[in-house]
N, C-alpha and C positions, 0 to 999 in steps of 0.2 A: 546559866541563865534561868531563872525562875519564874514561872508563870502561875498565878493563883486566880481561878475562876470564881467570881463571887455571885451569889443568887440572892437579892432580897426575897423574903417569903412572908406571906400573911395567909394563914390557913391553906397550905399547899400540899397537905398530906397525900392527896389523891393524884396530884401531878408531878410532884418532886422526883420521885423515882424514875419516871419517864424521861424527864429532863436530864437528870444526872446520868442515865444510861446512855443519852445522846452525845454526851460530851467527848472530846477526844482524849485519849490515854496517853498519847505521845504526838509531838509535832516536831517537825526538822527545826533545828536551831534552838530548841528548849531542852533544858536538861532535867528540869522538874516540874511537874503539873501537879498543883494541889486544888482541893475544892474548899469553898467556904460559904456557908450560908448565914444570912442575917434573920434571925427569927424575930419579925416585927410584931412581938405580941400575940402570938398565934394561940387560938383556944382549941386547936385540934392536935393531931399527932405529928405536926411538922418535924418537930424536934426528934421524935422517936424514929421516924422515917429516915432522917439524916442520919442518924447513928447507926441504924441497920445498914444503911448502904454503905457506910464507912467514909463519910465526909470528913476531912482532916481538922477543919475549924468551925465552930458554931459561936456566932454572936447573938446573945438573946435580949431582947426589951421585955420588961414587965408588962408593959401596955403598948398598944398601937401608937406609933409615933409619926407615921407617914413615910412615903418612898424616899424623900430627900434625906430624912434623918437616917433611915437605913442604909441608903447608898453611902453616906460619909462615913456611918460606923464601919461598913465593909471596907472602905478604902483605908481607914485608920488601921483596922486588923491586918489587911494585907500588907501595908507598909511595915508594920510592926513585925511580922512574919517573914521579912526579907524578899518580898516580891519584886522582881524587876520588871515585870509586865502585869497588869491587872485587868481582866476581861470581865465586863458586867453583862449579865444575861438574865433573862426572866424564868420564873419558876413554872410558867405555864408550857414550856416548850414551844413558845411561838418561833424561835430561830434554830436553824440546823446547826447542830454542834460542830460538825465538820467544817463550817465556814469560819470557826474561830482561827484556823490557819491563816485564812485571808486577812483577818483583822490584824494579828501579830505581825505579819510579814513586813509592813512598812515600817514598823518599829525597830524590828530586827535589822532592817537595812538602813536603819537611822534617817529614813526619809519623813517621819512624822512622829510627833508627841502624842497626839490623839488620833484615832481612827474610829469612824463612825460607819456602821454597816446601813446600807440603804435598800431598803425593802422593794421588792417589786408591787408598789401600792396600786397600780393599774391593774395588775393582774391577780390580786388578792381577792378572792371571791367572798370572803365574809366582812369586807369593807364596803359599806354602803356608798352611792354615788356622792351624797353629801360630805361624808367623812373623807372620801378621796379628794374631792376639791378643798376641804378645809385644811387637809394635810399639806396639799401642795401650797396653798396660800399661806399657811403658818410657816412652812419652810422657806418660803420666798421672804417673809418678812425678817425672819432669823438670818437669813444670808444677808440682807441689808444691814441689819443691826450689828452683826458679828464681823462683816466683811470676809465672809468666807464663802466656799461655794458647795455647802453641804446640802444635798437634795432632800434628804429625809431627817430633818431636825428632832421629831419626837422619838426616833428609834432609840431603845435601850440598849441595843446590841453594839457595844463600844469596848474599845481598848485603850489603855492609858499606859504610857511609860511611866517609870518611878518618879521621874523629875517632874512630869506633868502632873501627876497624882498629888505630890507633896504640896504642890502650889495652888491646888483647887480650894475654892470655898463656895459653899452653897448657903444662901441666906434665907430662901423662902422655904416653907414647910410642905410644900405641895409635891413638886417634882424637880429633878436635878437636870432634865435633859435640855431644855432650852437655855437655862441660866449659864450652864458650864460651857455650852457652845460660844455664846456671846463674850463670856469671860476669856475663854482660850483664845478666840480671835482678836479681842481688844488687847490681850496681853501679849500679842505676837507669837503665840505657839503654833506650830506646824500641825494644822488639822487637815485631815484627809478622810475621803469617803471611798468605800469599796462595796461593789454589789454584793448582796447576800440573799439567801433563800429563805423561806418561811414555811413553817409546817401548818397542817389543818388546824383549826382552832379547837382547843379542848374545853374552853370556858370563856364567858364573857369578861371583858375588861373590868377591873374593879377600880381603876384610877378614875374613869369618868362616870359620874352620876348622870350627866346629861352632855350631850354635844355642846350645847350652848355655855353651860358651866365651865367646861373645858376649854372653850375658845376665850372665855371672859378672862380666866385665871391665867391662861397661857399668854394673852396680850398685856395683862397687867405685869406678868413677870418680865417679859421682854422690855416694857417700858421702864420699869423700875431698875432692871439691871443696865439698861442704857444710860440711866441718868446717873447711876454710880460711877459709870465709866467715862461719860461725856456729859457732865453737869452743864458746863458752860454752853455748849452746842444746844442742848434741850432747852435751857432756860432762855437763850436767845432766840430761838424759834418761836418759843411762846410770847416773849416780848414784843416780837415784830408784828403781831396782830393788833394789841391796842396802840402801838405806835402809828401803825399805817393808818388804823381807823381815825385816830386823833388828829392826825394831819389833815383829813378832810375838813371837819369844822373850823381848824387853824386857819387853812387857806381861804374858807369862807369869810371867816371874821376879818382877815387882813384885807380881802378884797373889798368888802363894804367900808372898812376903816379908812383906806386910801381912796375910795371913789367917793363916799358920802361924808366923810369926816369923822367917822368912828361912832355916830349916834346909835345907841340900841345893839342888838345882837349880842347881848352879854351871855344869853344861854349857849352860843356856840363856843363862846371862849372859856365858859366853866367846863363844858363837856370836853373841849379839847384838852385843857390842863388836867382834868381827871383822868383821861386816857393816856396822855403823856407820862403822867406821873406813875400810873400802874404799870406801863411799859418800863419805864426807868428803874422801878423798885424790883421788878421781876429780873431784869438784866443784872441788877446788883446782887440779888440773891444767887443768880448764876456765878457771879464772880467769887462770892463766899463759898459756894458750893464747890467750885474749881479748887479753892485753895483747900478745902477739906478732903477732896478727891486726892490731892497731892499727898498730904499726910496719909490716906488710906494706902496709897501706894508705898510709902516708906515701912508703914506697919505690915503690909504685906511681904514686904522682902525682909523684915525681921522675923516674921512668922516663918517664912520659907526656911531660913537659914536654922532657926530654932527646932523646927519639925525635922528638918534633915538631920542635924546632929542627933535628935532623940530617936529617930527611926534607925540610923546607922548604928547606934549603941545597942538598940534592942536587938537589931539582926545580928550583930556581932556576938551579943550575949547568948543567942540560941545556936551558934555555931559549935 
């Protein structure tokens, strides 16, 4: 059983060695542990620090592409190098390395495909009151969208089985954390959460330019992902509003039509027709989107099979 721990990095020369030193060197049930960093266009000595420490694998971008791209490039490299389990952690040593054993245990026991570390958010000193509340609210929204019970959706401390990693797709360029949970939940993967610890803050988060920009982008990511996987449901919910509002002037017009012979009140009829047409068109868009979503599922299945064959061949070639 081979575990590869991947670390997305962007100008992490000062903290990378601290993070690597904290990672486990052996875990019960794991035969081989290797370390991989994704250099996301760093302009400092991140790669030099990784090589001096003795990192097994390095993936480098010529320019910064963002956390989501770095995460997916890391998964690709881990799978190509024969990983049976992949653990993702941050380069700022936010998470306690010894807790990786907790992450991989449910996968080793075949109880989960994806395991996400739940931070003690309320006890984390460097989280503001507002950030704690937003973290809780965001995780609640993700739980509803993904139909999982993950208490800490933004956590980047997570483990994936080989099969789960092969089937993952990340479309947005911002972050992978929320999208992959919704995707895993909607694809009926076994997703589990385990409590983990955190270390004192070494630096400020680089992912959030501001709290509100993070909330806006996160909500858009959740909505977009839900629309990819449940388009008919989403468009039906949107169509309900104009149809429901359109029924009010419809009933008003019919009342006057049958009571006073139908003279006048053309404005109500025009408004009703407009709203009902908007609702009907929206619903029809949902039907078309649902057909497209069915085709996407078929393409994902083909992609999974192609990826699996490709990664298995690469792994066997390295033996």
